[in-house]
C-alpha positions as CSV (number, residue, x, y, z in Angstrom):
1,M,-17.9,-11.7,-48.4
2,L,-15.4,-9.7,-45.7
3,D,-13.0,-12.6,-45.6
4,R,-12.7,-12.9,-49.5
5,E,-11.5,-9.1,-49.4
6,K,-8.9,-9.6,-46.5
7,G,-7.8,-13.1,-48.0
8,T,-7.4,-11.3,-51.9
9,G,-5.9,-7.9,-49.8
10,F,-3.1,-10.2,-48.1
11,A,-2.3,-11.9,-51.2
12,I,-1.4,-9.3,-52.9
13,G,0.4,-7.5,-49.8
14,M,2.1,-10.6,-49.8
15,L,3.2,-10.3,-53.7
16,A,3.6,-6.8,-53.0
17,G,5.9,-7.2,-50.3
18,A,7.8,-10.3,-51.9
19,A,9.0,-7.6,-54.7
20,L,9.3,-4.8,-53.0
21,G,11.8,-7.0,-51.3
22,L,13.8,-7.9,-54.4
23,A,14.5,-5.0,-55.7
24,V,15.6,-3.4,-52.2
25,G,17.4,-6.6,-52.0
26,I,18.9,-6.2,-55.4
27,L,19.5,-2.4,-55.3
28,Y,21.8,-2.8,-52.0
29,A,23.7,-6.3,-52.4
30,P,26.7,-6.1,-51.6
31,R,27.3,-9.5,-53.6
32,S,28.7,-9.8,-57.0
33,G,26.0,-10.1,-60.2
34,A,26.4,-14.4,-59.5
35,E,25.4,-14.5,-56.3
36,T,22.7,-12.3,-56.8
37,R,21.0,-13.9,-59.0
38,A,21.4,-17.2,-57.0
39,I,20.3,-15.3,-53.9
40,M,16.8,-13.5,-56.7
41,L,16.0,-17.1,-58.1
42,E,15.8,-18.7,-54.8
43,K,13.9,-16.5,-53.2
44,T,11.4,-16.2,-56.3
45,E,11.0,-19.9,-56.1
46,E,10.3,-19.8,-52.4
47,A,7.6,-16.4,-53.4
48,R,6.4,-19.2,-55.5
49,S,6.0,-21.6,-53.6
50,K,3.7,-19.4,-51.1
51,A,1.5,-18.3,-54.0
52,R,1.2,-21.3,-54.8
53,D,0.0,-22.7,-51.4
54,I,-2.4,-19.6,-50.6
55,V,-4.3,-20.3,-53.8
56,Q,-4.6,-23.8,-52.7
57,E,-5.6,-22.9,-49.0
58,A,-8.2,-19.7,-51.4
59,R,-9.3,-22.5,-53.6
60,E,-10.1,-25.7,-50.4
61,R,-11.7,-22.6,-48.6
62,A,-14.0,-21.6,-51.4
63,K,-14.6,-25.4,-51.4
64,R,-16.3,-25.7,-48.2
65,I,-18.2,-22.5,-48.0
66,I,-19.4,-23.7,-51.4
67,E,-20.5,-27.0,-49.4
68,D,-22.5,-25.0,-46.7
69,A,-24.1,-23.2,-48.6
70,K,-25.4,-26.1,-50.9
71,G,-26.0,-28.1,-47.6
72,K,-28.0,-24.7,-46.2
73,A,-29.9,-24.6,-48.9
74,A,-31.1,-28.4,-49.2
75,E,-31.9,-27.9,-45.5
76,D,-34.3,-25.1,-46.1
77,Q,-36.0,-27.1,-49.2
78,E,-36.6,-29.4,-47.0
79,Q,-38.7,-27.1,-44.6
């Protein structure tokens, strides 16, 4: 359970950090509005991609944990 909490906390921290970085970037941007919007769109897509990767990794990890638990339960039933 502790590993799951770490993964969730990491994902939330990553998303919060991305949002904070985006906000600070907008406030201090020395570029025109069009340039800033283009950069924001690019950074948003990068954040989405990272979030998808994190979700996929979490799904795979959960699947492995479930399979391991099923295997151990089957072993216990055999004994």
